[in-house]
Every structure is written in structure tokens, then in C-alpha cells.
VEXKENU-301263 format. One record per residue: residue number from 1; x, y, z of N, C-alpha, C, O in turn. Coordinates in Angstrom, 3 decimals, m for minus. Atoms other than C-alpha are relative to their C-alpha. Example, Ala and Ser with C-alpha at 12.3 -4.5 7.8 and 13.67 -1.06 7.14 Angstrom:
BEGIN
PT   seq       n_xx       n_yy       n_zz      ca_xx      ca_yy      ca_zz       c_xx       c_yy       c_zz       o_xx       o_yy       o_zz
PT     1      0.890     m1.190      0.000     12.300     m4.500      7.800      0.900      1.200      0.000      1.936      1.181      0.665
PT     2     m0.820     m1.190     m0.060     13.670     m1.060      7.140     m0.770      1.090      0.730     m0.261      2.198      0.899
//
This chain:
BEGIN
PT   seq       n_xx       n_yy       n_zz      ca_xx      ca_yy      ca_zz       c_xx       c_yy       c_zz       o_xx       o_yy       o_zz
PT     1     m1.211     m1.394     m0.053    105.433     38.156     84.796      1.389     m0.295     m0.648      1.882     m1.416     m0.775
PT     2     m1.238      0.246      0.525    108.516     38.595     83.302      0.942      1.179     m0.119      0.685      2.076     m0.922
PT     3     m1.025     m1.939     m0.191    111.247     41.740     83.913      0.354      0.040     m1.357      0.752     m1.040     m1.793
PT     4     m0.381     m0.302      1.230    111.948     43.120     80.447      1.311      0.042      0.117      1.768      0.026      1.260
PT     5     m1.015     m0.549     m0.105    115.335     43.783     79.341      0.153      1.603      0.062      1.164      2.092      0.566
PT     6     m0.037     m1.342     m0.178    114.838     47.264     79.231     m0.061      0.546      1.482      0.325      1.675      1.786
PT     7     m0.040     m0.402     m1.409    114.246     47.211     83.093      1.204     m0.408      0.484      1.865      0.366      1.176
PT     8     m1.287      0.270     m0.549    117.187     45.262     83.830      1.154      1.258     m0.430      1.918      1.901      0.290
PT     9     m1.280     m0.958      0.429    119.399     47.516     81.555     m0.303      1.667      0.644      0.563      2.524      0.820
PT    10      0.312     m1.375     m0.724    117.629     50.663     83.135      0.380     m0.064      1.404      0.713      0.965      1.992
PT    11     m0.459      0.199     m1.241    118.438     49.073     86.463      1.447     m0.038      0.152      1.790     m0.044      1.334
PT    12     m1.187      0.094      0.171    121.971     48.914     85.645      0.712      1.430     m0.447      1.852      1.763     m0.122
PT    13     m0.621     m1.586      0.267    122.419     52.678     84.143     m0.348      0.591      1.401      0.611      1.157      1.926
PT    14      0.357     m0.356     m1.158    120.470     53.621     87.482      1.393     m0.406      1.125      2.043      0.517      1.617
PT    15     m1.392      0.452     m0.884    123.462     51.861     89.683      1.218      0.509     m0.382      1.973      0.891      0.512
PT    16     m1.106     m0.394      0.586    126.189     52.859     87.368      0.211      1.344      0.464      1.287      1.750      0.904
PT    17      0.026     m1.400     m0.466    125.127     56.414     88.169      0.367      0.205      1.397      1.263      0.909      1.863
PT    18     m0.162     m0.069     m1.573    124.758     55.908     91.749      1.182     m0.309      0.709      1.491      0.275      1.748
PT    19     m1.085      0.347     m0.348    127.888     54.107     92.142      1.354      1.075     m0.584      2.255      1.413      0.183
PT    20     m1.106     m0.599      0.326    130.316     56.062     90.308     m0.460      1.895     m0.309      0.379      2.773     m0.106
PT    21      0.303     m1.405      0.135    128.543     59.587     89.513     m0.873      0.778      1.083     m1.722      1.636      0.839
PT    22      0.419     m1.147     m1.421    127.698     60.960     93.453      0.172      1.038     m0.157     m0.774      1.741      0.199
PT    23      0.081     m1.230      0.076    128.899     63.907     92.684      0.228      0.624     m1.461     m0.314      1.706     m1.688
PT    24     m0.321     m0.135      1.134    130.214     64.057     89.079     m1.215     m0.657     m0.765     m1.597     m1.762     m0.381
PT    25      0.654      0.288      0.953    127.693     63.757     86.257      0.590     m1.169     m0.889      1.675     m1.085     m1.465
PT    26     m0.479      0.972      1.461    127.971     60.577     83.864     m0.542      0.387     m0.893     m1.596      1.024     m0.884
PT    27      0.782     m0.351      1.281    127.514     60.875     80.437     m0.524     m1.314     m0.419     m0.356     m2.235      0.380
PT    28      0.343      0.978      0.273    125.878     58.264     78.334      1.093     m0.820     m0.501      0.977     m2.024     m0.271
PT    29     m1.186      0.490      0.580    129.088     57.295     76.686      0.902     m0.959      1.206      1.402     m2.077      1.081
PT    30     m0.855      0.506     m1.162    130.825     56.557     79.980     m1.121     m1.468      0.803     m0.753     m2.580      1.182
PT    31      0.603      1.109     m0.351    127.947     54.496     81.142     m0.071     m0.994     m1.052     m0.243     m2.140     m0.636
PT    32      0.465      1.079      0.972    127.489     52.549     77.998      1.373     m0.744     m0.107      1.308     m1.929     m0.434
PT    33     m1.444      0.850      0.056    131.508     51.482     78.062      0.125     m0.520      1.385      0.782     m1.558      1.470
PT    34      0.176      0.565     m1.575    130.948     50.911     82.196     m0.814     m1.471     m0.129     m0.348     m2.513      0.332
PT    35      0.942      0.852      0.000    128.008     48.667     81.424      0.230     m1.026     m1.299     m0.330     m2.121     m1.346
PT    36     m0.059      1.095      1.133    129.174     47.027     77.962     m1.319      0.225     m0.620     m1.594     m0.852     m1.150
PT    37      0.932     m0.435      0.907    126.204     48.311     76.276      0.001      1.026     m1.159      0.801      1.951     m1.017
PT    38     m0.152     m0.898      0.969    125.611     50.235     73.040     m0.527      1.285      0.292     m1.502      1.214      1.040
PT    39      0.254     m1.271     m0.677    125.179     54.058     73.638     m1.627      0.160     m0.905     m2.503      0.962     m0.581
PT    40      1.320     m0.174      0.636    122.146     53.396     70.909     m1.083     m0.414      0.765     m2.235      0.020      0.763
PT    41      1.396      0.764     m0.944    120.226     51.234     73.344     m0.083      0.858      1.337     m1.084      1.034      2.030
PT    42     m0.028     m0.614     m1.442    121.174     53.091     76.279     m0.973      1.424      0.060     m1.797      1.764      0.909
PT    43      0.624     m1.396     m0.141    120.023     56.588     75.229     m1.577      0.064      0.193     m2.041      0.884      0.986
PT    44      1.677     m0.047     m0.509    115.973     55.879     75.243     m0.299     m0.415      0.972     m1.394     m0.124      1.453
PT    45      0.241      0.599     m1.646    116.295     54.050     78.480      0.178      1.190      0.664     m0.554      1.383      1.634
PT    46     m0.412     m1.100     m0.676    117.853     57.356     79.463     m1.273      0.972     m0.023     m1.628      1.574      0.990
PT    47      0.852     m1.033      0.404    115.204     59.447     78.061     m1.475     m0.479      1.228     m1.939      0.202      2.143
PT    48      0.997      0.671     m0.796    112.408     57.183     79.714      0.144      0.526      1.528     m0.544      1.397      2.062
PT    49      0.155     m0.274     m1.434    113.626     57.122     83.337      0.378      1.742      0.459      0.300      2.138      1.622
PT    50      0.176     m1.523     m0.299    114.195     61.175     83.042     m1.523      0.289      0.017     m1.810      1.002      0.980
PT    51      0.964     m0.173     m0.066    110.735     61.331     82.421     m0.878     m0.490      0.791     m1.948      0.086      0.988
PT    52      0.412      0.140     m1.707    109.797     59.461     85.543      0.398      0.373      1.076      0.028     m0.055      2.169
PT    53     m0.665     m0.634     m1.026    111.785     61.441     87.399      0.967     m0.627      0.860      1.115     m0.361      2.052
PT    54     m0.912      0.707     m1.041    114.461     59.072     88.488      1.404      0.585     m0.727      2.496      0.241     m0.274
PT    55     m1.356     m0.557      0.407    117.145     60.915     86.460     m0.005      1.474     m0.399     m1.122      1.958     m0.581
PT    56      0.146     m1.153      0.387    118.079     64.356     85.502      1.364      0.334     m0.744      2.372     m0.345     m0.552
PT    57     m1.190     m0.286      0.759    120.609     65.863     83.298      0.571      1.494      0.482     m0.135      2.385      0.954
PT    58     m0.729     m1.442      0.373    122.840     68.843     83.259      0.716      0.213     m1.078      1.129     m0.742     m1.737
PT    59     m0.263     m0.299      1.620    124.105     70.772     80.175      1.502      0.675      0.715      2.006      0.900      1.816
PT    60     m1.572     m0.657     m0.440    127.445     72.224     79.956      1.469     m0.784     m0.551      1.472     m2.000     m0.744
PT    61     m1.238      0.849      0.196    130.828     71.056     79.086      0.333     m0.904      1.258      1.274     m1.697      1.273
PT    62     m0.627      1.244     m1.315    130.991     69.095     82.617     m1.558     m0.500      0.435     m1.701     m0.995      1.552
PT    63      1.062      0.417      0.172    127.308     68.303     82.057     m0.151     m1.619      0.241      0.905     m2.246      0.324
PT    64      0.487      1.371      0.082    125.697     64.743     82.310     m0.976     m0.379      0.895     m1.847      0.421      1.237
PT    65      1.366      0.723     m0.468    123.397     62.580     84.066      0.249     m0.332      1.493      1.235     m0.974      1.855
PT    66      0.314      0.127     m1.866    122.512     62.532     88.158     m1.140     m0.801      0.139     m1.883     m1.093     m0.798
PT    67      1.209      0.776     m0.573    120.015     60.591     90.054     m1.027      1.234      0.360     m0.612      2.326      0.751
PT    68      1.053     m1.277     m0.288    116.836     62.857     90.560     m0.041      0.057      1.385     m0.108      1.136      1.973
PT    69      0.327     m0.018     m1.596    116.505     61.742     94.178      1.044     m0.884      0.280      1.567     m1.556     m0.609
PT    70     m0.849      0.896     m0.559    118.859     59.896     96.595      0.199     m1.449     m0.237     m0.972     m1.811     m0.353
PT    71     m0.084      1.523      0.375    119.637     56.197     95.883     m1.305     m0.589      1.257     m2.254     m1.248      0.834
PT    72      0.688      0.487     m1.163    117.714     55.324     99.229     m1.551      0.194     m0.568     m2.358     m0.679     m0.250
PT    73      1.437     m0.304      0.220    114.327     56.803     97.708     m0.488     m0.287     m1.511     m1.488      0.171     m2.063
PT    74      0.374      0.417      1.436    114.644     55.032     94.124     m0.055     m1.806      0.204      0.958     m2.491      0.351
PT    75      0.096      1.104     m0.140    113.069     51.579     94.434     m0.019     m1.051     m1.216     m0.569     m0.595     m2.219
PT    76      0.026      1.314      1.072    113.289     48.499     92.082     m1.514      0.136     m0.752     m1.661      0.010     m1.968
PT    77      1.428     m0.381      0.450    109.210     49.309     91.871      0.029      1.192     m0.868     m0.656      1.262     m1.888
PT    78     m0.135     m1.282      0.832    110.009     52.537     90.493      0.765     m0.188     m1.362      0.374      0.435     m2.348
PT    79     m0.515      0.412      1.147    112.179     51.242     87.921     m0.953     m0.726     m0.996     m1.205     m0.399     m2.156
PT    80      0.996      0.760      0.810    109.722     48.619     86.883     m1.213      0.503     m0.581     m1.743     m0.080     m1.526
PT    81      1.463     m0.788      0.211    106.555     51.001     86.619      0.742      0.881     m1.283      0.154      1.040     m2.353
PT    82     m0.605     m0.940      0.955    109.079     53.290     84.605     m0.141     m0.665     m1.193     m0.865     m0.229     m2.088
PT    83     m0.327      0.684      1.319    109.943     50.843     81.997     m0.982     m0.935     m0.708     m1.036     m1.071     m1.931
PT    84      0.749      0.714      0.542    107.185     48.356     81.932     m1.669      0.293      0.198     m2.559     m0.143     m0.531
PT    85      1.234     m0.517     m0.393    104.145     49.894     83.531      0.018     m0.745      1.402      1.013     m1.203      1.963
PT    86      0.176      0.259     m1.410    102.701     48.867     86.778     m0.053     m1.766      0.025     m0.369     m2.301     m1.038
PT    87      0.091      1.356     m0.251    102.788     45.062     87.965     m1.239     m0.550      0.251     m1.815     m0.349      1.321
PT    88      1.564      0.619     m0.428     99.463     43.136     87.657      0.476     m1.569     m0.601      1.115     m1.727     m1.642
PT    89      0.087      1.699      0.545     99.556     39.171     87.087     m0.988     m0.241     m0.946     m0.874     m0.947     m1.947
PT    90      1.268      0.342      0.820     96.255     39.254     85.715     m0.686      1.388     m0.683     m0.539      2.492     m0.157
PT    91      0.870     m1.203      0.234     94.058     41.671     83.761     m0.822      0.543      0.883     m0.793      1.718      1.248
PT    92      1.023      0.044     m1.083     91.206     41.042     86.215      0.544      0.870      0.810     m0.226      1.781      1.115
PT    93     m0.279     m1.065     m1.039     93.439     43.051     88.685      0.566      1.465     m0.277      0.968      2.285      0.549
PT    94     m0.326     m1.269      0.715     94.252     45.889     86.327     m1.441      0.942     m0.167     m1.565      2.117      0.178
PT    95      1.127     m0.684      0.196     90.750     46.733     85.397     m1.483     m0.563      0.500     m1.475     m1.794      0.521
PT    96      1.259      0.587     m0.881     87.219     45.940     87.032     m0.808     m0.756     m1.186     m1.590     m1.672     m0.936
PT    97      0.873      0.559      1.233     85.778     45.058     83.392      0.876     m0.977     m0.738      0.698     m1.107     m1.949
PT    98     m0.849      0.901      0.501     88.239     42.627     82.640     m0.379     m1.298     m0.280     m0.081     m1.873     m1.327
PT    99      0.665      1.110     m0.119     86.299     39.548     83.724     m1.596      0.257      0.678     m1.978      0.845      1.689
PT   100      1.675     m0.020     m0.626     82.525     39.290     84.247     m0.492     m0.687      1.302     m1.576     m0.559      1.869
PT   101      0.356      0.931     m1.221     82.786     36.884     87.110      1.226      0.334      1.179      1.726     m0.400      2.032
PT   102     m1.140     m0.331     m1.361     85.419     39.100     89.275     m0.858      0.000      1.254     m0.489     m0.556      2.289
PT   103      0.908     m0.504     m1.346     82.748     40.105     91.777     m0.161     m1.727      0.772     m0.273     m1.884      1.988
PT   104      0.617      1.178     m0.935     81.990     36.227     92.628      1.313     m1.000     m0.417      1.258     m2.211     m0.628
PT   105     m1.285      1.494      0.307     85.562     34.450     91.861      0.458      0.037      1.340      0.556      0.915      2.197
PT   106     m0.542      0.418     m1.410     86.855     32.653     94.528      1.451      0.085      0.231      1.903     m0.215      1.335
PT   107     m1.192      0.083      0.113     90.517     33.174     93.362      0.511      1.415     m0.061      1.712      1.684     m0.015
PT   108     m0.116     m1.536      0.055     90.315     36.894     93.154      1.129      0.660      1.092      2.267      1.095      0.917
PT   109     m0.601     m0.436     m1.257     91.324     37.878     96.520      1.477     m0.708      0.401      2.316     m0.085      1.052
PT   110     m1.207      0.461      0.193     94.224     35.299     96.248      0.946      0.607     m0.800      2.030      1.097     m0.483
PT   111     m1.127     m0.934      1.355     95.775     36.753     93.054      0.102      1.431      0.543      1.238      1.902      0.499
PT   112     m0.490     m1.192     m0.172     95.515     40.069     94.215      0.830      0.047      1.195      1.691      0.926      1.213
PT   113     m0.808     m0.004     m0.889     97.050     39.278     97.384      1.669     m0.405     m0.111      2.577      0.051      0.584
PT   114     m1.446      0.179      0.529    100.258     37.708     95.662      0.394      1.149     m0.888      1.599      1.386     m0.977
PT   115     m0.489     m1.053      0.833    100.279     40.667     93.264      0.475      0.787      0.799      1.545      1.294      0.463
PT   116     m0.366     m1.130     m0.834    100.501     43.004     96.297      1.320     m0.232      0.750      1.999      0.709      1.163
PT   117     m1.116      0.483     m0.712    103.271     41.010     97.917      1.217      0.258     m1.025      2.246      0.863     m0.723
PT   118     m1.103     m0.408      0.796    105.324     41.151     94.909      0.333      1.449     m0.415      1.376      1.761     m0.990
PT   119     m0.002     m1.438      0.141    104.856     44.736     94.634      0.662      0.687      1.084      1.544      1.521      0.881
PT   120     m0.583     m0.007     m1.345    105.708     45.108     98.172      1.783     m0.123      0.229      2.624      0.640      0.704
PT   121     m1.657      0.674      0.279    109.189     43.046     97.564      0.512      0.993     m0.639      1.424      1.640     m0.125
PT   122     m0.680     m0.816      0.913    109.903     45.147     94.811      0.018      1.443      0.633      0.922      2.181      0.241
PT   123      0.110     m1.543     m0.710    109.244     48.448     96.750      1.249      0.037      1.150      2.012      0.997      1.264
PT   124     m0.940      0.125     m0.889    111.479     47.443     99.409      1.454     m0.128     m0.372      2.373      0.194      0.381
PT   125     m1.421     m0.355      0.697    114.488     47.214     97.214      0.292      1.016     m0.741     m0.130      1.259     m1.871
PT   126     m0.044     m1.319      0.575    115.989     50.507     96.923      1.720     m0.307     m0.647      2.559     m1.155     m0.340
PT   127     m1.485     m0.211      0.698    119.200     51.388     94.704      1.395     m0.319      1.427      2.264     m1.179      1.574
PT   128     m0.451     m0.005     m1.279    120.722     51.969     97.998      0.736     m1.328      0.521      1.920     m1.587      0.737
PT   129     m0.232      1.301     m0.688    120.352     48.514     99.334      0.912     m1.109     m0.941      1.745     m1.949     m0.599
PT   130     m1.017      0.999      1.178    121.798     46.747     96.024      1.411      0.544     m0.131      2.286     m0.282     m0.388
PT   131     m1.381     m0.544     m0.379    124.951     49.168     96.417      0.651     m0.602      1.089      1.776     m1.102      1.093
PT   132     m0.979      0.390     m1.313    125.636     48.282     99.905      0.015     m1.305      0.156      0.740     m1.741      1.050
PT   133     m0.134      1.623      0.166    125.080     44.502     99.161      1.013      0.008     m1.116      1.723     m0.980     m0.930
PT   134     m1.287      0.163      0.758    127.682     44.839     96.478      1.176      0.506      0.475      2.195     m0.082      0.113
PT   135     m1.036     m0.406     m0.988    130.002     46.667     98.642      0.501     m0.773      0.806      1.705     m0.914      1.018
PT   136     m0.243      0.839     m1.311    129.842     44.485    101.279      0.618     m1.418     m0.436      1.352     m2.127      0.253
PT   137     m0.285      1.073      0.458    130.293     41.751     99.121      1.657     m0.094     m0.354      2.489     m0.940     m0.027
PT   138     m1.380     m0.087      0.198    133.467     43.185     97.624      1.201     m0.031      1.381      2.288     m0.603      1.446
PT   139     m1.237      0.110     m1.172    135.161     43.937    101.224      0.003     m1.288      0.323      1.122     m1.780      0.462
PT   140     m0.535      1.400     m0.444    134.529     40.365    102.196      0.851     m0.485     m0.898      1.926     m0.867     m0.436
PT   141     m0.992      0.884      0.571    136.157     38.865     99.210      1.287      0.844      0.198      2.232      0.063      0.312
PT   142     m1.570     m0.567     m0.246    139.410     41.547     99.738      0.365     m1.064      1.084      1.129     m1.998      0.839
PT   143     m0.029      0.324     m0.727    139.039     40.415    103.113      0.740     m1.719      0.024      1.794     m2.108      0.528
PT   144     m0.405      1.496      0.311    139.116     36.454    102.055      1.505      0.080     m0.334      2.442     m0.375      0.321
PT   145     m1.621     m0.084      0.420    142.270     37.367    100.017      0.912     m0.230      0.557      1.778     m1.089      0.392
PT   146     m1.052     m0.588     m0.809    144.013     38.993    102.565      0.222     m1.115      0.810      1.413     m1.407      0.916
PT   147      0.087      1.014     m0.706    143.208     36.014    104.801      1.072     m1.217     m0.618      2.140     m1.590     m0.132
PT   148     m0.949      1.047      0.837    144.551     33.291    102.126      1.066      0.575     m0.126      1.893     m0.253      0.257
PT   149     m1.662     m0.032     m0.041    147.978     35.109    101.643      0.367      0.197      1.452      1.523     m0.144      1.704
PT   150     m0.513      0.212     m1.336    148.321     35.452    105.208      0.316     m1.298      0.568      1.401     m1.872      0.666
PT   151     m0.167      1.951      0.241    147.767     31.894    105.850      1.108     m0.670     m0.902      2.077     m1.353     m0.572
PT   152     m1.261      1.090      0.610    149.771     30.470    103.315      1.395      0.368      0.067      2.209     m0.250     m0.619
PT   153     m1.365      0.002     m0.749    152.941     31.912    104.995      0.367     m0.996      0.491      1.391     m1.612      0.193
PT   154     m0.205      0.940     m1.422    152.628     29.662    107.817     m0.496     m1.588     m0.529     m0.543     m2.484      0.314
PT   155      0.379      1.138      0.535    151.394     26.652    105.324      1.221     m0.981      0.065      2.199     m0.515     m0.519
PT   156     m1.120      1.059      0.196    153.889     23.665    105.621     m0.239     m0.445     m1.434     m1.287     m0.507     m2.075
PT   157     m0.307      0.391      1.333    155.274     22.522    102.506     m0.806     m0.943     m0.677     m1.194     m0.705     m1.821
PT   158      0.547      1.057      0.038    153.596     19.359    102.448     m1.624      0.148     m0.545     m2.153     m0.515     m1.436
PT   159      1.242     m0.161      0.182    150.089     20.807    102.592     m0.316      1.373     m0.902     m1.410      1.935     m0.862
PT   160      0.339     m1.564      0.634    150.582     24.209    100.217     m1.016     m0.513     m1.094     m1.956      0.213     m1.417
PT   161      0.779      0.159      1.418    148.990     22.105     97.042     m1.229      0.035      0.498     m2.037      0.861      0.075
PT   162      1.742     m0.226     m0.464    145.669     21.390     99.067     m0.277      1.159      0.288     m1.353      1.592     m0.124
PT   163      0.482     m1.217      0.035    145.790     24.643    100.121     m0.550      1.062     m0.981     m1.241      2.067     m0.812
PT   164      0.306     m0.815      0.844    145.668     25.749     96.858     m1.151     m0.202     m0.509     m1.825      0.643     m1.097
PT   165      1.457      0.419      0.566    142.695     23.684     96.037     m1.089      0.574      0.947     m2.254      0.773      0.602
PT   166      1.045     m0.439     m0.878    141.067     24.936     99.083     m0.310      1.591      0.045     m1.310      2.112      0.538
PT   167      0.583     m1.333     m0.259    141.472     28.632     98.638     m0.579      0.202     m1.356     m1.221      1.237     m1.531
PT   168      0.976     m0.246      1.243    140.059     28.180     94.984     m1.170     m0.402      0.123     m1.928      0.027     m0.747
PT   169      1.459      0.439     m0.180    136.885     26.526     96.207     m0.476      1.193      0.701     m1.664      1.440      0.492
PT   170      0.131     m1.015     m0.970    136.950     29.607     98.723     m0.294      1.147     m0.923     m1.435      1.591     m0.800
PT   171     m0.050     m1.050      1.280    137.300     32.260     95.822     m1.198     m0.216     m0.972     m1.867      0.684     m1.481
PT   172      1.317      0.226      0.697    134.611     30.357     93.963     m1.205      0.508      0.250     m2.029      0.836     m0.603
PT   173      1.063     m0.321     m0.480    132.214     31.265     95.987     m0.600      1.328      0.323     m1.631      1.638      0.919
PT   174      0.136     m1.550     m0.207    132.590     34.958     95.852      0.232      0.320     m1.779      0.257      1.502     m2.124
PT   175     m0.417     m0.223      1.663    133.336     34.850     91.777     m1.207     m0.564     m0.904     m1.844     m1.568     m0.588
PT   176      0.946      0.054      0.923    130.960     34.928     88.883      0.161     m1.254     m0.976     m0.819     m1.813     m1.468
PT   177     m0.673      1.034      1.060    132.767     32.349     86.669      0.924     m0.959      1.018      1.379     m0.789      2.149
PT   178     m1.394      0.882     m0.581    135.132     29.379     87.261      1.158      0.635     m0.865      2.272      0.350     m0.425
PT   179     m1.044     m0.581      0.946    137.330     31.302     84.446      0.556      1.136      1.212      1.759      1.117      1.475
PT   180     m0.373     m1.308     m0.723    137.389     34.688     87.076      0.788     m0.688      1.020      1.958     m0.373      1.236
PT   181     m0.298      0.600     m1.082    137.772     32.315     89.917      1.890     m0.691     m0.261      2.868     m0.322      0.390
PT   182     m1.711      0.571      0.481    141.366     30.354     88.417      0.444      1.435      0.023      1.201      1.780      0.931
PT   183     m0.979     m1.231      0.071    142.409     33.877     87.487      0.684      0.700      1.235      1.867      0.896      1.509
PT   184     m0.430     m0.466     m1.290    142.304     35.357     90.677      0.921     m0.925      0.855      1.995     m0.528      1.309
PT   185     m0.979      1.273     m0.777    143.803     32.126     92.465      1.288      0.155     m0.531      2.308      0.487      0.072
PT   186     m1.675     m0.056      0.372    146.602     32.025     90.194      0.632      1.201      0.154      1.827      1.210      0.448
PT   187     m0.816     m1.473     m0.281    147.403     35.772     90.469      0.198     m0.189      1.616      1.212      0.283      2.130
PT   188     m0.690     m0.251     m1.742    147.488     35.261     94.493      1.022     m1.196      0.069      1.805     m1.097      1.013
PT   189     m1.140      0.945     m0.686    149.804     32.046     94.475      1.009      0.136     m1.186      1.858     m0.755     m1.148
PT   190     m1.180     m0.287      0.836    152.138     33.366     91.380      0.578      1.156      0.224      1.720      1.390     m0.169
PT   191     m0.810     m1.066     m0.205    152.571     36.709     92.674     m0.158      0.880      1.193      0.649      1.798      1.335
PT   192     m0.064     m0.373     m1.030    151.208     37.725     96.064      0.490     m0.914      0.814      1.238     m0.363      1.622
PT   193     m0.339      0.671     m0.661    151.954     34.784     97.739      1.681     m0.180      0.133      2.334     m0.234      1.175
PT   194     m1.406     m0.146      0.100    155.521     34.677     96.396      0.728      0.954      0.776      1.637      0.752      1.581
PT   195     m0.533     m1.228     m0.465    156.036     38.353     97.131      0.004     m0.190      1.483      1.131     m0.051      1.958
PT   196      0.493     m0.135     m1.255    154.509     37.991    100.829      1.538     m1.007      0.634      2.200     m0.595      1.587
PT   197     m1.022      1.261     m0.142    157.320     34.734    101.045      1.228      0.500     m0.016      2.096      0.180      0.796
PT   198     m1.529     m0.751      0.362    160.236     36.857     99.679      0.232      0.623      1.110      1.348      0.513      1.618
PT   199     m0.030     m0.997     m0.401    159.269     39.445    101.945      0.389     m0.337      1.658      0.848      0.495      2.440
PT   200     m0.655      0.723     m1.477    160.072     37.256    105.329      1.196     m0.985     m0.354      1.685     m1.821      0.406
PT   201     m1.444      0.984     m0.108    163.084     35.560    103.763     m0.452     m1.749     m0.107      0.320     m2.665      0.174
PT   202      0.422      1.494     m0.028    161.008     32.174    103.287     m0.157     m0.428     m1.693     m0.932      0.201     m2.414
PT   203      0.417      0.687      1.587    161.183     30.036     99.540     m1.422     m0.144      0.063     m2.118     m0.401      1.045
PT   204      1.397      0.324      0.576    158.028     29.772     97.815     m0.101     m1.550     m0.167      0.706     m2.040     m0.959
PT   205      0.243      1.507     m0.101    156.913     25.966     98.305     m0.757      0.203     m1.591     m0.600     m0.700     m2.412
PT   206      1.368      0.340      0.914    154.051     26.939     95.469      1.396     m0.078     m1.247      0.988     m0.884     m2.083
PT   207     m0.981      0.039      1.192    157.479     27.188     92.706      0.340     m1.487     m0.173      0.627     m1.937     m1.282
PT   208     m0.775      1.533      0.033    158.565     23.505     93.465     m1.185     m0.745     m0.847     m0.873     m1.607     m1.668
PT   209      0.761      0.706      0.461    154.879     22.504     92.437     m0.300      0.442     m1.658     m0.691     m0.321     m2.541
PT   210      0.219     m0.110      1.466    154.661     24.489     89.185      0.823      1.191     m0.223      0.513      2.374     m0.358
PT   211     m1.501     m0.961      0.339    158.272     25.947     88.618     m0.232      0.446     m1.596      0.609      1.271     m1.951
PT   212     m0.034     m0.461      1.461    157.446     26.612     84.884     m1.141      0.920     m0.333     m1.224      1.435     m1.448
PT   213      0.890     m1.022      0.176    154.450     28.788     85.416      0.106      1.304      0.329     m0.760      2.138      0.065
PT   214     m0.414     m0.875     m0.854    156.349     31.270     87.364      0.647      0.918     m0.756      1.167      1.899     m0.225
//
């Protein structure tokens, strides 16, 4: 079994609409720009999702795309079924005449149980669950950033560089890449922390370590 590119991008389109277009319809152009995919590639996916009853379109000047039903009622299994068809690990699970040994096969029930377990797992994951996890992760990230900024004010001069390294490792656990991690950490130590320290009339210890980068 392999999840196709069509399914992956279709899921991103649905999540984009669920996240940005709760009340206002989303256009294919805005979705393509947000998800960094071409309109040419997104358009046929939208058509397939509409035919599957997962999307609906509104015409007019302010028209666009909306979810056909609430995000808690659209599962990952719905998306896979719409884009790739039903999940079957083996042909014998799909049709009864695929294998002449099916009735006396020792592994048939074994494979069927695995197939149903996969389907149940996909069915249990909804758009709402994915969005809730994404939003929760962002809130945790914001909390971590605020905590780092607050603690930095009270870090003694001799430990500030160590604190910089420590904070980078913490941020890395929330970042998608080393580059984004370093960018966020540098922004904190170049802008946010000096601003906090200036606000309470303390000199920025970080300027002593990296004076030319400020």
C-alpha cells in the first residue's frame, strides 16, 4: 500500500479550506498559493473532491470552495477512498474470485484483519483532529517562545550563551528544519530579548557575545 500524491495534496486542500475558509469560500488560486502547488494540478483534485461529496462550490463574485460537511465528519479514509479508491492490501480481499485458494487459505483472515485495522485507523483521523493537533502545536510553540524570552531576562551574564544553545535545542523540537530553528532563535535573541531587557533597563548580555550581528 502506498499513499499517492493525489491523496496527499487533496488532504492539504481540504485542510486549507477547513483552516482558512470556515465562513468565507476559498478560491483555487488562494489555495494553490497557500499550499505552494500549481492551479493546474489543484483543479482536477478539487473536481474529484466535489464529486466525492467532500467539497461544494459557491458561484458569484464572492464564490469559492467550502467543505461539504463539518471537518469532524470528514475522515482520512474518505479522502483516500475519493482519490485512490478503497483500501485493499491484496486483490483477494477485494474480490472473491481473485484467488482459487481463498476459502482454504490459512492467511486470509490474517490479511483481512490487518486491512480492517488500517481502514479503522484512517477512519478515526478526521480533518478536525488534524487541525486541533496543528493549532495545539502552535500554541505550545508560542508558549515556549514566551517562556524563553521571560527566563532570558533573569539569566546571569556568564550563562547567557549556554542559554542560547539550550533554547535552540528546545525550538528545534518544534521546528520543521534546522534552518527555521536557527532563524527563530536568532530572531528571539536579536530582537525580542534585547527589547525585553531594554524595557526593564538591563543591558543585553547577548550584545557582548555577538556585537556585530546586532
